[in-house]
C-alpha positions as CSV (number, residue, x, y, z in Angstrom):
1,M,0.1,0.2,0.1
2,K,2.8,2.3,1.0
3,Q,4.4,1.9,-2.6
4,R,1.1,2.7,-4.3
5,I,0.7,5.7,-2.3
6,A,4.4,6.8,-3.0
7,A,3.8,6.0,-6.8
8,A,0.6,8.1,-6.9
9,V,2.5,11.0,-5.4
10,A,5.2,10.4,-8.0
11,V,2.5,11.0,-10.6
12,V,1.7,14.3,-9.3
13,V,5.5,15.5,-8.6
14,L,6.5,14.5,-12.0
15,A,3.6,16.0,-13.6
16,A,4.7,19.3,-12.2
17,T,8.2,19.0,-12.9
18,V,8.2,17.2,-16.5
19,G,4.8,17.9,-17.8
20,L,2.0,15.6,-19.2
21,T,1.6,14.7,-22.6
22,A,-2.3,14.4,-23.5
23,A,-3.2,11.9,-26.0
24,A,-6.6,12.0,-27.5
25,P,-8.2,8.7,-26.6
26,A,-9.1,6.3,-29.5
27,G,-12.3,5.7,-30.3
28,A,-14.3,2.3,-29.6
29,W,-13.2,0.0,-32.3
30,T,-15.7,-2.7,-33.6
31,P,-14.5,-6.1,-35.5
32,A,-15.7,-4.4,-38.7
33,H,-13.3,-1.4,-38.4
34,M,-10.2,-2.8,-36.7
35,P,-6.5,-1.2,-36.6
36,T,-3.7,-3.4,-37.6
37,R,-0.6,-2.5,-36.5
38,P,2.5,-3.0,-39.1
39,S,4.0,-6.4,-39.0
40,R,7.3,-5.6,-37.2
41,P,8.5,-8.6,-35.3
42,G,10.1,-7.9,-32.1
43,V,8.2,-4.7,-31.1
44,T,7.3,-4.3,-27.4
45,E,3.5,-3.6,-27.1
46,L,1.1,-2.1,-24.6
47,S,-2.7,-1.3,-24.8
48,V,-5.5,-0.4,-22.7
49,V,-9.1,-1.2,-22.7
50,H,-12.0,0.8,-20.7
51,G,-14.7,-1.3,-20.1
52,I,-16.6,0.3,-17.3
53,P,-19.8,2.0,-18.6
54,N,-20.8,5.6,-17.4
55,L,-17.4,6.5,-16.0
56,P,-15.0,8.7,-18.1
57,V,-11.5,8.6,-16.8
58,D,-8.0,10.0,-17.0
59,I,-5.1,7.3,-17.1
60,Y,-1.7,8.2,-15.9
61,L,1.1,6.1,-17.0
62,V,4.4,6.3,-15.0
63,K,7.3,4.4,-16.7
64,D,10.3,3.5,-14.7
65,F,9.4,6.1,-11.9
66,F,10.4,8.9,-14.1
67,S,8.7,9.1,-17.6
68,V,4.9,10.4,-17.3
69,R,2.0,10.2,-19.8
70,K,-1.6,11.1,-19.5
71,L,-4.6,9.9,-21.6
72,S,-7.5,12.4,-21.1
73,S,-11.1,11.9,-20.8
74,V,-11.2,8.4,-21.8
75,N,-14.7,6.8,-22.3
76,F,-16.1,3.5,-22.1
77,G,-15.6,1.4,-25.1
78,T,-12.2,2.8,-25.8
79,A,-9.4,0.3,-27.0
80,A,-6.1,2.1,-27.4
81,D,-2.8,1.0,-28.8
82,L,-0.3,2.8,-26.6
83,D,2.3,2.7,-29.1
84,T,0.3,4.8,-31.5
85,A,-1.6,7.0,-28.8
86,L,1.7,7.9,-27.3
87,P,4.4,7.6,-29.9
88,G,8.0,6.4,-28.7
89,F,6.8,6.0,-25.0
90,V,6.3,2.1,-25.1
91,T,9.5,0.5,-24.2
92,P,10.4,-2.5,-22.0
93,G,10.0,-1.3,-18.4
94,L,8.2,-1.1,-15.2
95,Y,5.0,0.9,-15.4
96,F,2.5,2.4,-12.8
97,V,-1.0,2.8,-14.2
98,D,-3.1,5.1,-12.2
99,V,-7.1,5.5,-13.2
100,V,-9.0,8.5,-11.9
101,P,-12.4,10.1,-12.8
102,A,-12.0,12.5,-15.5
103,G,-10.6,15.9,-14.1
104,A,-9.9,14.2,-10.8
105,S,-6.5,14.3,-8.8
106,P,-4.0,11.3,-9.2
107,F,-4.1,11.3,-5.4
108,H,-7.4,9.5,-5.8
109,P,-7.4,6.6,-8.0
110,V,-10.2,4.4,-8.5
111,L,-8.1,1.7,-9.8
112,D,-4.3,1.1,-10.3
113,T,-1.7,-1.5,-11.1
114,W,1.8,-2.2,-12.0
115,V,2.7,-3.5,-15.3
116,L,6.3,-5.2,-15.9
117,L,6.6,-4.9,-19.6
118,G,9.4,-7.2,-21.1
119,R,11.1,-7.1,-24.6
120,N,9.3,-8.7,-27.3
121,Q,6.1,-8.9,-24.9
122,S,2.4,-7.7,-25.5
123,K,0.1,-6.7,-22.7
124,T,-3.4,-5.4,-22.2
125,I,-4.5,-3.4,-19.1
126,V,-8.5,-3.8,-18.9
127,A,-10.5,-1.6,-16.4
128,Y,-13.9,-3.6,-16.0
129,V,-16.4,-4.7,-13.4
130,T,-16.1,-8.4,-12.3
131,A,-19.1,-10.8,-12.2
132,D,-19.9,-14.3,-11.0
133,P,-21.0,-17.1,-13.8
134,A,-24.5,-16.2,-13.4
135,G,-23.8,-12.5,-14.5
136,H,-24.2,-10.7,-11.3
137,P,-21.9,-7.8,-10.9
138,G,-19.1,-7.6,-8.4
139,S,-16.4,-4.7,-8.2
140,P,-14.4,-2.7,-10.8
141,A,-11.0,-4.3,-11.4
142,L,-7.8,-3.4,-13.4
143,K,-6.2,-6.5,-14.9
144,V,-3.3,-7.1,-16.9
145,F,-3.7,-9.8,-19.6
146,T,-0.4,-10.9,-21.4
147,N,-1.2,-11.5,-25.2
148,D,0.3,-14.5,-27.1
149,V,2.5,-13.1,-29.9
150,S,4.2,-16.6,-30.6
151,S,4.2,-17.6,-34.4
152,T,1.1,-18.7,-36.0
153,G,2.6,-20.2,-39.3
154,G,0.8,-18.2,-41.7
155,Q,-2.8,-18.7,-40.0
156,A,-4.5,-16.4,-37.4
157,R,-4.7,-16.4,-33.8
158,V,-8.0,-14.9,-32.2
159,T,-8.2,-14.3,-28.4
160,T,-11.4,-13.7,-26.7
161,T,-11.6,-11.9,-23.2
162,H,-14.7,-12.1,-21.1
163,T,-14.6,-8.8,-19.0
164,A,-18.3,-8.0,-19.4
165,V,-21.0,-8.1,-16.5
166,A,-22.8,-11.2,-18.2
167,P,-23.2,-14.8,-17.5
168,T,-21.1,-17.5,-18.8
169,V,-21.3,-17.3,-22.8
170,G,-19.7,-19.1,-25.8
171,V,-18.1,-17.3,-28.8
172,Y,-18.4,-19.2,-32.1
173,A,-16.8,-18.6,-35.5
174,D,-19.4,-19.3,-38.3
175,G,-21.6,-21.0,-36.1
176,A,-19.3,-23.9,-35.6
177,V,-15.8,-23.4,-34.1
178,G,-16.1,-22.4,-30.5
179,I,-13.5,-19.8,-29.3
180,P,-14.4,-20.8,-26.7
181,A,-17.7,-22.8,-26.2
182,A,-18.0,-21.4,-22.8
183,F,-16.2,-19.1,-20.5
184,S,-16.8,-16.6,-17.7
185,N,-16.1,-13.2,-16.6
186,G,-12.4,-12.8,-16.1
187,Q,-11.3,-15.5,-18.4
188,R,-9.9,-15.6,-21.7
189,A,-9.3,-18.3,-24.6
190,S,-7.2,-18.4,-27.6
191,A,-7.6,-20.4,-30.8
192,V,-5.5,-20.7,-34.3
193,V,-7.4,-20.9,-37.4
194,P,-6.9,-20.4,-41.0
195,A,-6.6,-16.8,-42.0
196,G,-9.9,-15.4,-43.4
197,T,-13.2,-13.9,-42.7
198,Y,-15.5,-15.4,-40.2
199,G,-19.0,-14.4,-38.9
200,V,-18.7,-14.5,-35.1
201,S,-21.4,-14.6,-32.6
202,I,-21.6,-14.5,-28.6
203,T,-23.9,-17.4,-27.7
204,A,-25.4,-19.2,-24.8
205,P,-22.4,-21.5,-23.3
206,N,-22.1,-24.6,-25.5
207,D,-25.1,-23.7,-27.8
208,P,-24.0,-22.2,-31.1
209,T,-27.7,-21.8,-32.1
210,G,-28.7,-19.9,-28.9
211,V,-27.2,-16.5,-30.4
212,L,-27.1,-13.6,-27.7
213,A,-25.3,-11.1,-30.1
214,S,-23.8,-11.1,-33.5
215,L,-20.5,-9.4,-34.2
216,G,-21.0,-9.7,-37.9
217,N,-18.1,-10.6,-40.4
218,V,-14.3,-10.3,-38.7
219,N,-11.3,-10.4,-40.8
220,L,-8.6,-12.4,-39.0
221,A,-5.4,-11.8,-41.1
222,A,-2.5,-14.2,-41.3
223,N,0.3,-13.8,-38.9
224,T,-1.9,-11.7,-36.3
225,N,-3.6,-12.1,-32.9
226,T,-7.0,-10.5,-33.1
227,L,-8.1,-9.3,-29.4
228,A,-11.5,-9.1,-28.7
229,F,-12.6,-8.0,-25.3
230,A,-16.3,-8.2,-24.1
231,I,-17.2,-5.4,-21.9
232,G,-20.2,-3.4,-20.4
233,T,-23.3,-4.9,-19.0
234,F,-25.5,-7.4,-21.0
235,P,-27.7,-6.5,-22.5
236,T,-27.7,-2.7,-22.0
237,T,-24.4,-1.6,-22.6
238,F,-22.7,-4.5,-23.8
239,R,-20.1,-4.4,-26.6
240,V,-17.0,-6.0,-28.0
241,V,-14.0,-3.9,-28.9
242,T,-11.0,-5.3,-30.6
243,L,-7.5,-4.8,-31.4
244,Q,-4.9,-6.7,-33.7
245,I,-1.5,-7.3,-33.2
246,P,1.2,-9.0,-35.3
247,T,2.7,-12.4,-34.3
248,A,6.1,-13.4,-34.8
């Protein structure tokens, strides 16, 4: 706890001494409009997803206790590749991530966490609300997921992450391939499939015919990992945001 408080103090001190670079938050990206990073093997990657409805936030990032950046007024549904949002900032190192209500002091975070980012690693920080398998909401959380960037041998990897206030669901491609057939809040699953365009749907668990939401056609490019994050509360604010990153 003392370390977290000290880090929060460091955010304020550094903001006053070195200044904060504000980056416009990226918009919510849907599977039909999904940015793809250039295929540059060996690039260290960090991204953020804001999955808590009705809570605009500012996100402070402190790298190696010195370098500070800020994402201002980040809205629900934002999925941001930080190498794009903060050019030149993301390198291997230790990051303290401080999430506060938009316009609030970094002294009063609603969520915070540490991220150790190694060379050639890809990680995503997700703010979301936990839920039990029945879909009953729990508490806000800030969780770091490590993304698989190992070789797909010319095929495509798709990784689905359940961070929505929703019961256990399934994700199916073309109504047949379970990616996975059933998973709950806080869990993720990955599959490697031939590159191509797939019709993707959210379904009742283990039931490809029980479609709860259709994501339409999703292009899974060769030698990429498509990251899909279910966020919000089903069915009112539920949505899926995506990022696509290159694999080795």
